[in-house]
Every structure is written in structure tokens, then in C-alpha cells.
N, C-alpha and C positions, 0 to 999 in steps of 0.2 A: 769581579769578573763581569763583563758586559753581557747583555742578553744573548748575543750571538754565541759567545762562549758557553753560556748555559745551555743553549739549544744543542750545540755540538756534543756537550757532555751527556746530555739526556738522550738525544735521538740515536746516538751511535755507541752508547755504553754497552758493554757485554757483561753478562753475569750468568752464573750457573743456576738453573732452576732446581727446585726441590725434586727429588726423585718421585716418579709417578706412583701414587698410592696403589697398592696391590689389593686384589679382591679378597685375599685372606684376612685383610684388616676389617672386613665387613662385620664379622662376628664380634670382634673386639669393640667396634664402634657401635654396634647394636646394644651391647651391654652398657657401654658408657653413656649412650644417648638415653637409654631407659633409666640409667642411674641419675642422669641430670633431671629427667622428668620426675623421678621419685623424690629427689632432693627439693625440687620446686614445690610440689604439693602431693604428699602421699595419698591423702584421702581422695583427691581429684583423680589420680591415676587408678586407684582401686575402683572407683565408680565408673570410670571410662572403660576399664577392662571388663567389668561385670556387665555393663550395658552392651558392650561389643559382643560378648558371648550370647546374651539374650537376643540381641538383634540378629545374630547369625542363624539362630535356630527357629526364630518365630516364622520366617517364610515357609519352613517345612511344615510347621503346625497349621499354617493357613492353607497350604496345598492339601494337607490331609483332611482338613475340614471341608474343603471344596470337593474332595473325593467322596466323602460321606454324604454331602449334600446332593451331588449328582446321582449317586447310587440310590439314595432315598427317593429322588424324583423319578428315576427310571422304574423303581419298584412299585410306585403308586400310579403309574400311567394309566392302568386299567380302571382306576377309580377316580374319574375326572372330578376335580373340584375338592377332593379330600385333602385336608391339611392335617398332617399327623403331628403329634407332640415331638416325635423324633426330628421331623423336618424343621419345626420351629427351633428346636434345640441346636440343630446343625447351623441354621441361619445365625442364631445368637452367638454360638461358639465361634463362627467365622468372623463376625463383625467385632466381637470383643477382642479377638486376636489382632485384627487389623487396627483397632483403636489403640491397643497396647503397643503395636509396632510403630504407629504414627507418633505416639507419645514418647516412646524410647528414642526414635529418630530425632525428634525435636529437641529433647533434652541433650542428647549426645552431640549432635552436629550444630545446633543453633546456640547452645550454651557452653557445655563442657569443653568442646573442641576449641572454641574461641578463648575461653578463660585460660585453658591450659597453654594455648599459644601465646597469649599476652604475658602470662606469668613466666613462661620459659624465655621469651625475648628479654624480659627484665633481668632474669637470673643469668642468662648468657652474656648480656652486655656488661653487667657488673663483673662477671667472672673473667672475661678476656681483658677488660680494662684494668682490673686489679693485677692480672698477670703481666700485661705489657708494661704497666707503670712500674713494676718491680723488677724488670729485667736489668741485667748488667749493661753498662754502656757499650761494652764490646759487641753485644748483640745488635745494637742500633748502628754500629759502624761496619756491620757485615752485610754486604749486598744480598747474599743468599737468604739470610734471616729476614731482611727487610721485605724481600719478595714474598716470603712465606706469610709474614704478618699482613701484607697488602691483600693477599689472596683470602686469608681468613676473614679479614674485615669486610670483604666485598659481598659476603652473603650469609655469614653465620646466623644472623638474627632471624632469617627466614628459612635457611637451608636445614638447620638442625630441628626446628619445630616441624618442618615438612618431613624430615627423616623420621622423627618420632611418630608423626601422624601416619606415615606410610607403614611403619612397623605395626601400629595398632590396627590399621585397616587390613594389613596382611593377616593378622591374627583373626580378624573377622572372616576373611575368605577361607582360612584354614579350617575354622570351626564349621563354617557353612559347608565346605567341601566334605569334611568327615561325616557330617550329618547326611548329606545327599548320597555319599558312598554307601553308608549303612542301610539306608532305606531302599537303595536300588539293588542290593545284593540278592534279594529274593528273585529278581528278574534275570539274574545271571551275573556272577561275580566279575566277569570280564567286561561287561558293558560299561561301568563307570571308568574302568582303566582305559578302554579304548577312547572314550569321550575325553578323558583328561589328556591322553597322549596326543590327540589332535590339536591341542592348544600349545604344544611345546615349540613349534616353529615360530610362534609369536614371541616367545621368550628370547630365542636367539636373535631375532630381528631387533627387538627392543634393546637387548644387551649390546648389540653392535652399535646401535645409534647412540647409546649412553657413552660408550667408549670414545666414539668420534666426537661427541659433544665435549667430553672432558679434554680430549686431545686439542680441540680448538681453543678451549679455555686456557690450556697450559701453553701451547705453542704460540698463541697470539698475545701473550702477556707483554712482551716488549712493545708490540704495536699498540696494544690497549693503553699501556703506560704512557707511550709517546702521545697518544691521542688526548688523554686527560691532561697531560702536562701542557700541550699546546693550547688546549681550551682554557686552562687556568692562566696561562701566560697572556692570552688575549683578553682576559677579564680582570687581571690584577692592575689596580691603579698605579702601583709603583713601577711595574714593568712596562705598562702601555705608553708611558710618557716617552721612554727611550725608543720604543718601537715606532711611535709616530714620527719622532724627529728623524730617524733613519729611514722612514718610509718603507718599513719592512712588513707592514700588515698584510699586503696581498701575497707575499711570499709565504708567510706563515699560514694564511688561510688556504693556500694552494696545498701545502703539506698536510694540513688538517683534512681537507677533502680527499686527498689521495689515501690517507689512512682509513677514513670512513668507507670509501669505496672498496678497499681491499678487504676489510673486515666483513662488509656486507656480502660481497661476492663469495667469500670463503664459506660463510654460514649458509648462504643460499644454495651453494653446491651440495652441501651436506644434506639439507632438507630435501632437495630434489631427489637425491639418491635414496633417501629413506622412504619417501612417498611412492616411488616407483615400485617398491616391493611391499607396500603396506597392505594391499587388499588380498594377496595370495593366501596368507594364513587364515584370514577371515572366511574366504571361500572354502578352504579345506574344512574348517570347523563346522560350517553350515551343512556341507555335504555329508560329513560323518553323522551329524545330528539327524539329518533326514533319513539316512540309511538305517540307523538304530531305531528310529521311530517306525520305519516301514516294516522291519522284520517282526514287530509285535502287532502290526495292524491286522493280519489275518486272525490272530488269536482273539483280538477284540471283536472282530466281525463275527467270529464263530461263537462268541459268548464265553470262551474259556477264560477271558479276562474281562472284568466289568468295565463299563465306560469310565466310571470314576477312577478305577485303578489305572487304566490306560492314560487318562488325563494326568493323574499323579505322576506316572512314569515319564510322560513327555515334559511336564513342568520341572521335574528334578534332573532330567537330562539337560534341559536348557539352563537349569541352575548350576550344574557342574560346569557347563561351557562358560556361563557368565562369571561364576566365581573363580574358575581357572584363569580366565582372562584378567579378572580383577587382581588375583593373586600375582600373576605374571607382571601386571602393570605396577602393582605396589612393590614387588620385589625389584623390578627394573628401576622404579623410583628410588628404592633404598640403595641400589647399586650406584645409580647416577648421583644421588645426593651424597653417598658415601665418599665419592671422589672429591667432593668439595668439603664435606664435613671433616674429612681427615686433616685438612689444613688447620681447622680450629683446634683439634686435639693435639696436633703437632706443636702448635704454639703453646698450649698448656703444658706440653712435655719438655719445652726448652729447658735445659739444665741451668743450674746456678754455676756461673763461671768463677766468681770470686767466692772461694770457700772460707767460711768463717769457722773458727774454732769454738767449740762449745765447752763451757758457757761463754768464753771470751772475756778478756780483761776489760773492766770499766773503771774510769777515774771518778772518784767521788767529788773531787773539787775541779771545777771547770776554770782553769787559769792558763795563761800562756805556758806552753811546754817547751822543752828543749827538743829540737828536731835534728836528726843527723842522717845524711845519706852516706852509706858505706859501700863504696865500689859498685854502684848501681849501674846495671846495663839493662837494656830493654829492646825487644824486637816485637813488632806486631806479627800476628799469625801469618806465616808464609811470606814474611817481608824481611828486608835487611835490618840490621841493627841501627836503631834510631838514637839511643843513648849509649855511651861507652864509658864505663868505669867512672861514674860521677860520684864524687865525694865532697861533702861540705857540711858545716855545722851552722845551725840557726839557733842562737840563744834566746831565751824567753824575753819578749819585748823588743827584739831586734827587727829592724826594717831591712828587707832584702829586695833588691831589684834584679830582674833577669832580663838581659838584652841579648841581641844577636840577630843575624839575618834570618829571613824567612826560611823555614825548613831546618833550622838549627836544632830543634827539639824542645823549645821552650814550653809549648802547650802540652807536649807529652810528659814533661817533668811534672807539670801541675796535675795531670791526670793520675800519675803515680802517687802524688801526695794526697789526692782525694780518694785514692784506692779504687779508681775506675778500672785499673789494671794492677797486677802485681809485677814486680821486677822479674826479668828473666834471670838475672844474677844479682847478687848483693842484697842488702837489707836497708829498710828505712826504719829508724828507731825514733820513738816518741817517749821521752823520759825513760830511755833504756828498754822500753818494751818494743818488740818488733810490731810494726803496723799490722801485720797479718794476725797477731794475737789479740788485737784490740777489737772490741765489738763495734762494728761500723756505725750503728745507731748512736753509740756514745761518742765516737770520734767526730761525727758531724755536728755535735753540740759545740765543738770547739771552733767551727769554721763558718764564716760568712763568705760568699763569693759574688763577684760581678764578672760574668763572662762577656766576651766581645759580642757573642750572639745571644744576649740576654733575652728573657721571656717578656713579651708584651701582653700582659693579662688583660683581656677585654672585660675587665671588671671595674669596680669603682676605684678612685684614687686611694681610698682608705684600704681596700682589699689589696691593692698592688703593694702597699707598704707592709701591712700586718702579715702578709704571707711569708715575710722573712722570719717570723716567729708566731705562727698562727695560734699557739696555745696561750699567748699573752696578748691581751687587747687593752692597750693603754693609750687613750686619746692624746694625752700630753706628749708621750713619747713618739707618737705618729707625727705630730706637728714638729717636734724637735728634730726628728730624722729628716723630714722634708726640708727644714730650714738649713740643716747642715749640708744637705746635698744640693742646695741652691734651687730647690723646686718650689719653695713657698710662694714666690711672686706669681708664677704662672698658674699655680693652683688656685690662688685667691682671685684670679681673673676669670676663672671658669664659672659658668652659671650656677652649678651646684657644688662648687668647691670640692671638698673631700668626698662628697657623695656623687660626684660626676662619674658616670660610666664612660669608659674609653674604648677606642677602636671604631670600626665601621660596621660591625655585625648587627648592632641593635639600634633601635630608635632612641632618639634623645641622647646619643653618645657623642663624644668629642674625640677627634683625632689629634695627636700630639706630633710635634716635630721629632726627628730622631734624637736630637740633643735633649729634648724634654723627657723623652722616654728613658734616656740613659740616666738622667738625674733621678728619675723616679726609681729606676733599678738600684741606683746607688743608695737612695733613701731606704730601700728594702734591706740592703746589707747593713746600713747603719742601725736600723731598728732592731736587728737581731742582737747587736752588741756582743758578738762572740770574741773570744780572746785572740783569734787568728782571722785576719781579713785578707782574702786573695783577690787581687784586681787584675784582670786580663784586658789590657787596653781600656782602662776605665773612663777615659775622657776623650776618646777618639773623635766624637761628634760634638764636642763642646768647645766653645771659643776660649781663647787664651785667658781672658780676664776671669771668666767663670771658672776655668780650670784652676787658676791660681788660688781663688777663694776656696774651692772644694778641697784642694790639697792642704790648705791652711787648716781647714776643719778636720781633715784626716789626721794631720800631725798632732792636733790638739786632742782629738778623740782617741787616737791610738798611740798616744805618747808612751804608755806603759804596756802596750799590746803588740803582738806580732803582726807585721805587715809584709805581704809578698806581692810585688808589682811586676807584671809583665807588660812592657811598653816599648814602643818605637820612639816615643817623645822623650828626649833626654832631660827636658825641663821637669819631667815628673819623676825621674829616677836619681837625679844628682844629689838629692838630700838623703838618700838611703844610707844606712850604716854599712851595708855590704852590697856590692854589685858583682854579679856573676855574668861573664860574657861567654855565651855558648857559640860554638862553631863546629859544624859537622858532627854534632852529637857529643862533643867533648867540652870540658871547661877550658877555654883558651886563656882567660884572664880572670882574676878575682881580686877585689880590693874595694876601697871607697873611691869617690869621684876624683879626689885630689891625687891619690896614688896612681890611679889608672891614667890620668892625664899626663902625669910626670913620666910614666913608662913609655908614652908615645907609641902605643901599640894599636890593636884593633879598636878598642874603645875610644881612644883619643882621636883616631882618624874618623870614626863615625860621628863623634861629637862635633868635631871641627867642620865636617861637611854640612851637618844640620845647622850649626850656628851660622855658617857662612850664608846658608840659604835665607835665614831670618834677617841677617844684616843687609843682604842684597835686596 
């Protein structure tokens, strides 16, 4: 597909977004986030919570010491210059509390907070990577699931630590509020309630803003996805060559700018709306604070309340206001982050689609098995039937080729054999065991694969080969596999040979041609030495001479092993013991090369057309 086709597919694709996370999930996510922090480092969490409680109550103690200090000063006004033991004690008490408060704050915010954040980032990254790498292939072929994974990856590493931090800071505000409530009850139980109630409008404003922010994040996903795609398209060396030739750079840049302007204006509109209402709740809180202070002022002036007590009263009113605002802010942060954090947990909750029977059958001897498809039909979710009543047998060591036009079902058949999906109808038998009953980990020991869209590991040459069987590191076998795949010559021409890092991501790395990459992928399959080798267009980027040599090596290496080839090149399939021709999801023809040619059917027609092209 050319780059214009890719653009059209990406810019105008439609897919269903995950449902909007509901606020009732907040409680669940609070528990799970705290659980993640607990798993990360129990002792660190205990220390953090303990210091949070101490830090929340220390300001009340400092205010009380200030009350005692003021009242003592007022009491000795008549004896100028007299410094009492009590006054010195109150001074000492106050500054010791401030020292403890400063020490607590430094330890908690400068050390524990950062350590917990770093550790959680590490824990979270490993957790989601482990989960995604273990998902069934069907999840990766589902646009809705891919959208969910994209969202989770966009911010989990800082959103969940922020979520946990907001939770712990909300705890700080709650403890501080309770303390201030209790010490203000003697002044009138309704006073702290009124002060707290004045901060509620701020909660509604912040809550509304959080919802709008999440809505933007959700609804703009198609635009954001298009933006990042265009950016990568205009930066990728492989794509940009074709873009330059077609002189399409300016058109793509224009689309990029249009998307940027749209996202900016949408976000700006939201911010403008928020800040127009931002100051009204603050004015309300300050007005209530002033009124509550004013009603106690006559008592202080008349001496019914000491100056120290009045100061203590004012400070705790301010503290209720401040801690209420902080609690609202932290709760709003929790709610806002919850909208994003939910994606992370939704990824972790993705179900296993391919159900394995426990304990599952395992083969003790890894040797070529007998494989049989019995009336196998298959449909993708919400799609038409792709394979229809497929039946054939593959004897141990037999070489099978699968051919047919595009969309015939060739790749789907291989996916079923690899158990990426289960048949909708029928069964796949391996030595008379249903593939569903075999432990997948054991089944994969039988199989080596080379897909058309094989992986290009930006690692060393050696790593690219031994990842075919990472538990076995054998230098002689590495070189032997490279030789059989026709990769030995170009490897020896590289500066660091088998230690050469590949790709363009790192310094001192070397890029290979697509044909060289394909040979390296083939070497990886050879290195595993499994009894079944599945090749999907294995030599599509390799020249005819190299292809002939590679298949000579394949015939020698897999002489007594099972080989399954999917290919459009008839030169690679004509030597197969059995050839299956698929058309419209059905087996149209079956036999070896000679019998299919003599039948003068679909295979013969396709073969003659290709052969004619080579002759001409």
C-alpha cells in the first residue's frame, strides 16, 4: 500500500471508543492504586502515611504554642523586661515543633515522595508491559482494544503515581481538617461546618473542569492519533522517500497544522471557560472567613476571649479553609486522574480469549507430529466466514504449500494452526489430541515461524538469531544458522560482525536492506531447529539466486521435518509434497505440483501466468 493509501486508512478510519469511565469506579481505583503502592514498597507506604498524619497535626500544635506565647506575653505586659520560664518554654516549644515540621516535610516531600514515585513508575511499566506482551493476538487485531492500550500507554507512568500522591495528600487534608474541626468546636460547633461549606462551590467547579478535560482527551483521540501519525510519517526515512518523489510534503504539513490548530483551539476554549468562573468561589470563601472572624472580634475586644485564643481561632479558620481547598483540589485530582488511570486498570483486566485447559496436555518428545484439520470453519468477531469446512492431513515430515489469491484465507489458516484463534467449527488435531487440549507453551516448542511482517530487532546480529531459542546460546549454531539462511557473507562484511547492533535507533548501529533483514529472520527460524517450520512469504524480498540457495538449505535441513509454506512464488512451492489451493475460504484443489498441473485448474492457470511472466 502506498503512503497515500496509508493516510486515507489512518485519517479517515472509524472505531469505537471505550466507554467513559464512571465516577463510581473511583473507589475501586483508589483501592487498586493503593494496592500497587503497597506492592511496590510496603515500608515506604507506612512511613509516608505516618509522616502524613504527623504533618497534618503539627500545624495545630504550632498554632497552640503561638496562642500560649501570645497570652504569656500579654500577661507580663505590666512587668516590662521580665522574661519568665514559661515564656522561654513556649518559645522553645514553638520552634521545636517548627523544626519537626520542617524535618517531616523535607523527609516526606523531598525524599519519600520521589522514591515512591520512581519505584511505582518502574513497577507500573513492568506490569503493563508484561500484560500487553501476554495478550492474545485477537486483542491486537481489535481497534477498540488498541485504542484502549494507546490511552493507557499515554500517561500511566505519571498519572498513577499522581493519583496515589493525591490520595495520600487528601489523607493529609482530612486529618488536618478533623484536627481543626475538633479544636474549633468550643467556639461553636456550627463554625467549622459553615467554613467548610463555603469551599464546596470550588469542588463543583473543579469537578466540571475535570470532566471537560477528560471529554477532550476522549473525543479528540482520533485527531490526536492522526496528528502523531502524520508526525511519524514525515519523520520516517522509509516513508519520506516516497513522499518526496510525489511532492506531497506540503499537503501533509498542511494537514498537520490544521490538526494542531483544532486541538489548540478546543483546549483553549475549555481553559477560558474555566478561568472565567475561577475567582468566584475564592471570593465566597474569603467573605465567610472574614464574617466568622468578625463575630468573635467583640469578645476578644471585651476580654472574654484572650488574644492568643482569638489568634488560634483565626488560624484554624484559615486552616479549615486552606485544608478544605486542598482536599477539594486533591479529590478533584483524584477524580481527574481516575478518568485516565481507569484505562491502565482496564488493560490489566483484559480477559484471556484463548482458554487453556488445566493442566493441559504436554508432549514429552518434541518431534514432527501428525496434524489434521477436521471440517474447520472460522469467522472473525462480527465478520463473515473466512474459512469454510477445511479438511486435510499433514503427515510427520511432510512439506505443505498453501497458495491462493489474496483474501483466500491462507494467513487465517496459519493463525489457527498457531492457535492465535480457535476454530468457530471443527477441530485441529495434533497426534489425535485437539489443539485446544494442548498446553500452548508446549505446542510452541514444536514450531518455528517466519512471518511476512517479521520483527527487525534493533539488537546485535547475534541477538537477532539466538532470540529464536533464547535459552540455548551456541555460537557454532548461530553461525551455522546464518550460513544456511544466506546471511553469513553480509554479516562478515559488517564492522563488528555478529556483535554489530542493527537499526537506526542507536549510535554505531548499522541498517540492513529488507532482503538482509529477511535472511536474518530466516536464520532465527533455523536456529530454533523446531520440528515444524512455518514460512509466510519467506523470500519475498530476496533475489532468485539467493532464494534457490536458501530453499536448497531448507530442503536439506527439513528433510525429515514438517514444513508449511505460504507463498505467491510458485518456484518456492513446486517441490512440496502437498499443495493446497485456497479460494474464497475453501479448498479448491489439493495435490502435488504435477497432479495439479495435469488437472489444468486454478493452480495450473496461476502457475502458467507466473511462468509466462518470467519467460517474457
